[in-house]
C-alpha positions in Angstrom: 154.9 88.5 142.3 155.8 84.8 142.1 158.6 83.6 139.9 156.1 81.3 138.1 152.6 82.3 137.2 149.8 79.9 136.3 146.1 79.6 135.4 144.0 77.2 137.3 141.2 75.2 135.5 138.7 73.1 137.5 136.1 70.8 136.0 133.8 69.2 138.6 131.5 66.5 137.3 129.3 63.8 138.8 132.0 61.1 138.5 135.3 63.0 138.3 136.9 66.2 139.4 139.7 67.4 137.1 142.2 70.2 138.0 144.9 71.6 135.7 147.6 74.2 136.2 148.6 75.9 132.9 151.4 78.3 132.3 150.9 81.5 130.3 152.7 79.8 127.3 149.9 77.1 127.4 152.1 74.4 128.9 150.3 72.0 131.2 152.3 71.9 134.4 149.9 69.7 136.5 146.8 67.6 135.7 144.9 66.0 138.5 142.1 63.4 138.0 140.1 62.6 141.1 136.9 60.7 141.8 134.1 63.1 143.0 132.3 60.3 144.9 129.3 62.5 145.7 131.5 64.9 147.7 132.4 67.8 145.4 133.3 70.3 148.1 135.7 67.9 149.9 137.1 66.7 146.6 137.9 70.3 145.4 139.6 70.9 148.7 141.6 67.7 148.5 142.6 68.6 145.0 143.9 72.0 146.0 145.8 70.4 148.9 147.5 68.0 146.5 148.1 70.8 144.0 149.7 72.9 146.7 152.1 70.0 147.6 153.3 70.0 144.0 153.9 73.7 143.7 156.9 75.8 144.8 156.6 78.7 147.2 157.3 81.1 144.4 154.5 79.8 142.2 151.5 82.1 141.8 148.0 81.5 140.5 146.9 84.5 138.5 143.5 83.3 137.1 140.9 80.7 137.8 138.2 79.1 135.6 135.5 76.6 136.6 133.2 74.3 134.6 131.2 71.1 134.9 127.9 70.3 136.6 129.2 71.7 139.9 130.9 74.8 138.4 129.0 77.3 140.5 129.9 75.5 143.7 133.5 75.3 142.6 133.5 79.0 141.6 132.2 79.9 145.1 134.8 77.9 146.9 137.8 78.9 144.8 136.9 82.5 143.9 136.8 81.9 140.2 137.3 84.7 137.6 135.2 82.9 135.0 132.5 80.3 135.1 131.4 78.5 131.9 129.4 75.5 130.9 131.0 72.3 129.7 130.2 72.9 126.0 132.1 76.1 126.0 135.0 74.7 128.0 135.5 71.6 125.8 135.1 73.7 122.6 137.7 76.2 123.7 140.2 73.5 124.7 139.8 71.6 121.4 140.1 74.7 119.2 143.3 75.8 121.1 144.8 72.3 120.6 143.8 72.1 117.0 142.2 75.2 115.4 140.9 73.1 112.5 138.8 70.6 114.6 135.2 70.6 113.5 133.6 67.9 115.7 134.0 66.9 119.3 132.7 63.6 120.6 132.8 63.7 124.4 131.8 60.8 126.7 132.2 61.2 130.4 131.2 59.2 133.5 127.5 59.7 133.4 126.7 61.8 130.3 127.8 62.3 126.7 127.7 65.2 124.3 128.6 66.2 120.8 129.8 69.7 119.8 129.9 70.9 116.3 132.6 73.6 115.7 132.9 75.9 112.8 135.8 78.3 112.6 136.6 77.7 116.2 133.1 78.5 117.4 130.5 76.1 118.8 127.8 76.1 116.1 125.6 73.3 117.4 125.6 70.7 120.2 123.6 68.0 121.9 123.7 66.2 125.2 122.4 62.9 126.6 121.9 62.8 130.3 118.8 60.6 130.5 120.4 57.1 130.4 123.8 55.9 131.5 124.1 53.5 128.5 127.2 54.3 126.6 128.9 56.2 129.4 132.0 55.6 131.5 130.0 54.4 134.6 128.3 51.7 132.5 131.6 50.5 131.1 133.0 50.4 134.6 130.0 48.3 135.8 130.4 45.8 132.9 134.1 45.5 133.4 133.6 44.7 137.1 130.9 42.2 136.2 133.2 40.4 133.8 136.0 40.4 136.3 138.4 42.6 134.2 140.1 45.9 134.9 138.6 48.8 132.9 142.1 49.4 131.4 141.8 45.9 129.8 138.4 46.5 128.2 139.6 48.3 125.1 142.6 46.2 124.3 140.5 43.0 124.6 137.9 44.4 122.3 140.5 45.0 119.6 141.3 41.3 119.7 137.8 40.4 118.4 137.5 38.2 115.4 133.7 38.4 115.0 132.0 41.1 117.1 128.5 40.0 118.2 125.4 42.1 118.0 124.5 43.8 121.3 121.4 45.8 122.0 122.9 49.1 123.2 119.9 51.5 123.5 119.4 50.7 127.1 121.9 49.7 129.8 119.6 47.0 131.2 119.0 45.4 127.8 122.7 45.7 126.9 123.7 43.8 130.1 121.0 41.1 129.5 122.1 40.7 125.9 125.8 40.4 127.0 124.9 37.7 129.5 122.9 35.8 126.8 125.9 36.0 124.4 128.2 34.7 127.1 125.9 31.7 127.7 125.8 30.9 124.0 129.6 30.6 124.1 130.8 33.7 122.3 134.4 34.8 123.2 134.9 37.7 125.6 136.7 39.9 123.0 133.8 39.4 120.5 131.3 40.4 123.2 133.3 43.5 124.3 133.8 44.6 120.7 130.0 44.1 120.1 129.3 46.3 123.1 131.6 49.0 121.8 129.9 49.0 118.5 126.4 49.1 120.2 127.5 52.0 122.4 128.7 54.0 119.4 125.6 53.3 117.3 123.5 54.4 120.3 125.5 57.6 120.6 125.3 58.5 116.9 121.6 57.7 116.7 120.8 59.8 119.7 123.3 62.4 120.7 124.7 62.7 117.1 121.3 62.5 115.3 121.0 64.9 112.4 124.4 66.4 113.2 126.8 67.4 110.5 129.8 65.4 111.6 133.0 66.6 109.8 136.7 66.0 110.4 139.0 66.6 112.1 137.1 64.8 114.9 138.3 64.9 118.5 137.3 62.3 121.0 137.4 63.6 124.6 136.4 62.5 128.1 137.4 59.6 130.2 135.9 57.0 127.7 138.4 58.2 125.1 141.0 56.0 126.9 139.1 53.0 125.5 140.6 52.1 122.1 137.7 49.8 121.4 135.3 52.7 121.5 137.6 54.8 119.4 137.9 52.1 116.7 134.1 51.6 116.7 133.7 55.4 116.1 136.2 55.2 113.2 134.4 52.2 111.6 131.0 53.9 111.9 132.1 57.4 110.7 134.5 56.1 108.1 137.2 58.7 109.1 139.9 59.1 111.7 139.1 60.0 115.2 141.8 61.9 117.1 142.3 61.4 120.9 144.1 64.5 122.1 147.0 64.2 124.6 145.0 65.5 127.5 141.7 64.0 126.5 140.6 63.3 130.1 141.0 66.8 131.4 139.9 68.9 128.4 137.1 70.5 130.3 139.5 71.8 133.0 142.0 72.8 130.3 139.3 74.8 128.6 138.4 76.5 131.9 142.1 77.4 132.3 142.2 78.9 128.8 139.0 80.9 129.5 140.6 82.2 132.7 143.6 83.2 130.7 141.4 85.2 128.3 139.5 86.8 131.1 142.4 87.9 133.3 144.9 88.4 130.6 148.6 88.9 131.1 148.6 92.5 132.4 150.9 92.9 135.5 148.1 94.7 137.4 145.5 92.1 136.5 143.6 90.9 139.6 142.3 87.5 140.3 139.5 86.5 142.7 141.3 83.3 143.7 140.9 82.7 147.4 144.4 81.2 147.8 145.9 77.7 148.1 145.2 77.7 151.8 141.5 77.1 151.1 142.3 73.4 151.2 142.4 73.8 155.0 139.4 76.2 155.2 136.1 75.0 156.8 133.2 75.3 154.3 129.7 74.4 155.1 126.7 73.8 152.8 123.0 74.0 153.8 119.7 74.2 152.0 116.2 75.2 152.8 112.9 75.4 151.0 111.4 78.9 150.4 107.7 79.0 151.0 107.3 82.5 149.6 105.3 81.3 146.6 104.0 78.1 144.9 107.4 77.3 143.3 108.8 76.3 146.7 112.4 76.7 145.5 115.2 74.7 147.1 117.9 77.3 148.0 121.5 76.2 148.5 123.8 78.3 150.7 127.6 78.0 151.0 129.4 79.3 154.1 133.0 79.7 155.0 133.7 79.4 158.7 130.3 81.0 159.5 130.4 83.6 156.8 128.0 83.3 153.9 129.7 83.2 150.5 126.8 82.6 148.1 123.3 81.3 147.7 121.5 80.0 144.6 118.5 77.9 143.5 115.7 80.4 143.7 113.9 81.5 140.6 113.0 85.1 141.5 116.3 86.3 142.9 115.0 86.7 146.4 117.8 84.7 148.0 120.5 84.7 145.3 122.9 87.2 146.8 126.5 87.1 147.9 127.4 89.0 151.0 129.5 88.5 154.1 126.5 88.3 156.5 127.2 86.0 159.4 125.4 82.7 159.6 123.4 83.7 162.7 122.1 87.0 161.3 121.4 85.4 158.0 119.3 82.7 159.7 117.4 85.5 161.4 116.9 87.2 158.0 115.6 83.9 156.6 113.2 83.4 159.5 111.9 86.9 159.2 111.2 86.5 155.5 109.4 83.2 156.1 107.2 85.0 158.7 106.4 87.7 156.2 108.6 90.4 157.8 
């Protein structure tokens, strides 16, 4: 047994991959924020390599939880003990940090969500994944267009004297409106503050529509680093908005808490974790279309050095199995099924 034991939480999203290492007493030992860049498998492996370089030989991972849009992929690569959606992970993390929290505002790179908590349980939620307006990627884009670093966006917005009105319901219209306001001669801080207000109004009118928003309110996700957005939320809601210490990795932290609950602290508890050496392991992904019925499901398969780990994507369960069949024999199995064998 290692001298130090930890729970691993991994949150793989479209923009960022977050990895945390949490001790049994809930102390966060490591927190990694990495850009996914459309390469979730490679990013997970790079994160494990980096984590391994920060750990001592005596350190031991005794439980693993995954969440995020690529949670199933992460679970397959890592050998997760628990796999949960982002709603559950964020709710668990927030309620562990502050058991009294009743509302979670979460804005990430390409989506946003609101979670209503009552007595530590998610009672209601809503997500917006249709348009990028009001998300981190849109803010990044506008900061780049204006020639400022994203870290400067919020502080500049706080300097506004007279925030302008910006159309925030659509990213295209918002950008056009910002350009128009610049051409009229409005100051940069006033334009940025106006954009923050427009984004918050859009969020509350869509994601937060008809939601019973009560305090304490937590603001989580990468966009919570922007004080301009935080102030706009406080102005619209008329109450304080709390940005927790680990706001950017709350999903991963929630996954670590869930792993802690799943595995427990028993000496004989077993984890499915594949080990820190998986950073050097060769993984392959392939996909194929099943022609067994009119659904024509796209099936994804993950292999580890020629050995199949998992498959998913089919609706009927025909392919969704996890075995140690070799890639060659599995291909023969696939061909046989396609031919009606």
